[in-house]
C-alpha positions as CSV (number, residue, x, y, z in Angstrom):
1,M,0.0,0.0,0.0
2,R,2.8,2.4,0.9
3,A,4.3,2.1,-2.7
4,L,1.0,2.9,-4.4
5,P,1.6,6.7,-4.8
6,L,4.9,6.0,-6.6
7,I,3.4,3.3,-8.8
8,L,0.2,5.2,-9.7
9,S,1.9,8.6,-10.3
10,T,4.6,7.0,-12.5
11,A,1.9,5.2,-14.6
12,A,-0.1,8.4,-14.9
13,A,2.9,10.5,-16.0
14,L,3.8,7.9,-18.6
15,A,0.3,8.0,-20.0
16,I,0.0,11.8,-20.0
17,A,3.5,12.7,-21.3
18,P,2.9,12.2,-25.1
19,S,-0.2,14.4,-25.1
20,L,1.4,17.1,-23.0
21,V,4.5,17.3,-25.2
22,A,2.3,17.5,-28.3
23,F,0.1,20.2,-26.6
24,L,3.1,22.4,-25.7
25,R,4.6,22.2,-29.1
26,G,1.3,22.6,-30.9
27,Q,0.4,25.7,-28.9
28,G,3.8,27.2,-29.5
29,Y,5.0,26.9,-25.9
30,V,8.6,26.3,-26.8
31,R,12.0,27.6,-25.6
32,E,15.4,27.6,-27.2
33,N,17.8,25.4,-25.4
34,Y,21.6,25.6,-25.1
35,R,22.2,24.3,-28.6
36,G,19.5,26.4,-30.3
37,A,16.8,23.8,-30.6
38,A,13.2,24.8,-29.9
39,I,12.0,22.5,-27.1
40,P,8.5,22.3,-25.6
41,C,8.4,24.0,-22.2
42,P,7.5,23.8,-19.4
43,L,7.5,20.0,-19.3
44,G,7.5,20.4,-15.6
45,L,3.7,20.5,-15.9
46,L,4.0,16.7,-16.1
47,V,4.8,16.5,-12.4
48,P,1.6,18.0,-11.1
49,A,-0.4,16.3,-13.9
50,G,0.9,12.9,-13.0
51,A,0.6,13.5,-9.2
52,L,-3.0,14.9,-9.5
53,A,-4.1,12.0,-11.7
54,A,-2.8,9.5,-9.1
55,L,-4.4,11.5,-6.3
56,V,-7.9,10.5,-7.3
57,P,-7.6,6.7,-6.6
58,L,-5.2,7.4,-3.7
59,A,-7.7,9.8,-2.0
60,L,-10.5,7.2,-2.6
61,L,-8.5,4.5,-1.0
62,A,-7.5,6.7,1.9
63,G,-11.2,7.5,2.6
64,L,-12.6,4.0,2.0
65,L,-9.8,2.1,3.8
66,D,-8.7,4.6,6.3
67,S,-5.1,4.4,5.0
68,Q,-2.4,7.0,5.6
69,T,-0.9,7.2,2.1
70,L,-1.3,10.9,1.7
71,D,1.1,13.6,3.1
72,I,-1.1,16.7,3.0
73,A,1.7,19.1,4.3
74,G,4.1,17.8,1.6
75,L,1.4,18.0,-1.0
76,F,0.7,21.6,-0.2
77,L,4.4,22.5,-0.2
78,V,5.4,20.9,-3.6
79,A,2.2,22.1,-5.3
80,G,2.7,25.6,-4.1
81,V,6.4,25.7,-5.2
82,M,5.4,24.5,-8.7
83,V,2.7,27.2,-9.0
84,L,5.5,29.8,-8.2
85,G,7.7,28.2,-10.8
86,L,5.0,28.3,-13.4
87,A,4.5,32.0,-12.7
88,D,8.2,32.5,-13.2
89,D,8.1,30.5,-16.5
90,A,5.2,32.6,-17.8
91,Y,6.0,36.1,-16.6
92,S,9.7,36.3,-15.7
93,G,11.6,39.5,-16.6
94,P,15.2,40.1,-17.3
95,S,16.4,39.8,-13.7
96,R,18.4,36.6,-12.9
97,G,19.6,35.2,-9.6
98,W,18.9,36.3,-6.1
99,R,21.0,39.4,-6.6
100,G,19.1,40.4,-9.7
101,H,15.7,39.8,-8.3
102,G,16.6,41.5,-5.0
103,A,17.9,44.6,-6.9
104,A,14.7,44.7,-9.0
105,T,12.5,44.5,-5.8
106,L,14.5,47.3,-4.1
107,R,13.9,49.5,-7.2
108,G,10.2,49.0,-6.7
109,A,9.8,46.6,-9.7
110,F,7.7,43.5,-9.5
111,S,9.8,40.3,-9.8
112,T,8.4,36.8,-10.2
113,G,11.8,35.6,-9.0
114,A,11.4,37.5,-5.7
115,L,7.8,36.2,-5.4
116,K,9.1,32.7,-5.9
117,A,11.8,33.1,-3.3
118,Y,9.6,34.6,-0.7
119,G,6.7,32.3,-1.4
120,T,9.0,29.2,-1.2
121,L,10.2,30.4,2.2
122,G,6.6,30.7,3.4
123,L,5.7,27.3,2.2
124,A,8.8,25.7,3.6
125,L,8.3,27.3,7.0
126,T,4.7,26.1,7.0
127,W,5.7,22.6,6.2
128,A,8.4,22.6,8.9
129,A,6.0,24.1,11.5
130,L,3.6,21.3,10.9
131,T,6.1,18.4,10.9
132,Q,9.2,19.2,12.8
133,P,9.4,18.6,16.6
134,T,12.2,21.1,17.6
135,I,13.1,24.7,16.8
136,A,16.4,23.6,15.4
137,R,14.8,21.1,13.0
138,F,12.1,23.6,12.2
139,L,14.6,26.3,11.1
140,L,17.1,23.9,9.4
141,S,14.4,21.9,7.5
142,A,12.9,25.1,6.1
143,G,16.3,26.4,5.1
144,V,17.3,23.2,3.4
145,I,14.1,23.1,1.4
146,V,14.4,26.7,0.2
147,L,18.1,26.3,-0.6
148,A,17.6,23.0,-2.4
149,T,14.8,24.5,-4.5
150,N,17.1,27.3,-5.6
151,V,20.2,25.0,-6.2
152,F,18.3,22.6,-8.4
153,N,17.0,25.5,-10.4
154,L,20.6,26.6,-10.9
155,L,21.6,23.1,-12.0
156,D,18.9,23.1,-14.7
157,L,21.0,24.6,-17.5
158,R,21.5,21.3,-19.5
159,P,19.1,18.5,-20.4
160,G,18.7,16.0,-17.6
161,R,21.2,17.6,-15.2
162,S,18.9,18.5,-12.3
163,V,17.1,15.1,-12.4
164,K,20.5,13.2,-12.5
165,A,21.5,15.2,-9.4
166,F,18.2,14.3,-7.8
167,I,18.7,10.6,-8.5
168,L,22.2,10.7,-7.1
169,L,21.0,12.5,-3.9
170,G,18.1,10.2,-3.4
171,G,20.1,7.1,-4.1
172,A,22.9,8.2,-1.7
173,L,20.4,9.0,1.1
174,T,18.6,5.7,0.7
175,L,21.8,3.6,0.6
176,A,23.4,5.5,3.5
177,T,20.4,4.9,5.8
178,L,19.1,1.7,4.3
179,D,15.7,3.3,4.6
180,S,13.3,3.5,1.6
181,G,10.6,5.2,3.7
182,P,11.3,8.8,2.5
183,L,11.3,7.5,-1.2
184,L,7.9,6.0,-0.7
185,D,6.6,8.9,1.3
186,L,7.5,11.2,-1.7
187,G,6.5,8.7,-4.3
188,L,3.6,10.8,-5.5
189,W,6.2,13.3,-6.9
190,V,9.2,11.1,-7.5
191,G,7.5,9.0,-10.2
192,P,6.5,12.0,-12.4
193,I,9.9,13.7,-11.8
194,L,11.7,10.6,-13.2
195,V,9.4,10.4,-16.2
196,A,9.8,14.2,-16.9
197,G,13.6,13.9,-16.3
198,A,13.9,11.1,-18.9
199,L,12.1,13.3,-21.5
200,D,14.2,16.3,-20.5
201,L,17.4,14.4,-21.0
202,R,16.4,13.4,-24.5
203,E,15.2,16.9,-25.3
204,R,11.6,15.9,-25.8
205,G,10.8,18.8,-23.5
206,M,12.3,21.3,-21.1
207,L,11.5,21.2,-17.4
208,G,11.4,25.0,-17.0
209,D,11.2,26.5,-13.5
210,T,8.0,24.6,-12.9
211,G,9.9,21.3,-13.1
212,S,13.2,22.3,-11.6
213,N,11.5,23.9,-8.6
214,A,9.5,20.7,-8.1
215,V,12.7,18.6,-8.2
216,G,14.4,20.9,-5.8
217,A,11.5,21.0,-3.3
218,V,11.2,17.2,-3.3
219,A,15.0,16.9,-2.9
220,G,14.8,19.3,0.1
221,L,12.0,17.3,1.6
222,W,14.0,14.1,1.1
223,L,16.9,15.6,3.0
224,A,14.5,16.8,5.8
225,L,12.8,13.4,6.1
226,T,16.1,11.5,6.2
227,L,18.8,13.4,8.0
228,S,19.4,14.1,11.7
229,T,19.6,17.6,13.0
230,A,23.4,17.6,12.6
231,G,23.0,16.2,9.1
232,L,20.6,19.0,8.2
233,A,23.1,21.6,9.4
234,I,25.8,20.1,7.2
235,A,23.4,19.9,4.2
236,A,22.4,23.5,4.8
237,G,26.0,24.6,4.8
238,A,26.7,22.7,1.6
239,L,23.7,24.2,-0.1
240,V,24.7,27.7,1.0
241,I,28.1,27.2,-0.6
242,L,26.6,25.9,-3.8
243,T,24.1,28.9,-3.9
244,L,26.9,31.4,-3.4
245,Y,29.0,29.8,-6.0
246,G,26.1,29.8,-8.5
247,E,25.5,33.5,-7.8
248,L,29.2,34.6,-8.1
249,R,30.6,32.1,-10.6
250,S,29.1,29.4,-12.9
251,I,28.1,25.9,-11.8
252,N,27.7,25.1,-15.5
253,T,31.3,26.0,-16.2
254,L,32.5,24.0,-13.2
255,V,30.6,20.9,-14.4
256,E,31.9,21.2,-18.0
257,R,35.5,21.7,-16.9
258,T,35.6,18.8,-14.5
259,P,36.2,15.5,-16.3
260,G,34.2,13.1,-14.1
261,L,31.3,15.5,-13.8
262,R,31.4,16.3,-17.5
263,H,31.1,12.7,-18.4
264,L,28.3,12.0,-16.0
265,D,26.5,15.1,-17.1
266,S,26.6,14.1,-20.8
267,L,25.4,10.5,-20.3
268,G,22.2,9.9,-22.3
269,R,22.1,13.4,-23.8
270,V,21.3,14.0,-27.5
271,P,24.7,14.6,-29.3
272,R,25.3,18.2,-30.1
273,A,25.4,18.9,-33.8
């Protein structure tokens, strides 16, 4: 029963994906990628589509069988973050990065990036307030979720990169703890993320902020559900370093100049013409 969200959401995402890709392309919702190809975007819509399709049978089972397969707080968090990402995909201006969005806000301009950052913080604090037993875990969990959402957005500059990082993180956490519980607890989102990631890698679609925000929020939740308080503090520190590096330098350049990372990053990608 606990694996049902993962199974049903994966099946739903696989069924919905072809029509979503065709819809985005047919309606002209495309974005030029790093090699100049016009790619349907935001493919990240597949994540809420797959999750919501699975939610119907899951909610029926929860009500009829009195099961505990639904995490309402997590559902609220991830769905809210994706809405903020969709707004950024649709209405973002020229500002980029926290510095750019912060400067725009200080000038009195409206910034979807600033809205996304502030809204994600509110959602993360709400989730942590509802689920975390101590003040330390409350603050660290919220911080990790906000930082992870931003870092995975920074990673999403090449096809499949953010989902590869998500798989590596989730695999490492599961193997280190020998606990598949967090994976199953987040299964409603993990299944569609993996389906969308495979399509993103092969350039059938582009995640956009809608998708990369979902990946980052679920990664942050995975960390919060798995790590001890000390582990969360270490994770928060690592995410701060990555965030600062991404603001001041280029994570993309770092990946492409590091042989092992470059090889892993390129695996499965469409060869560049």
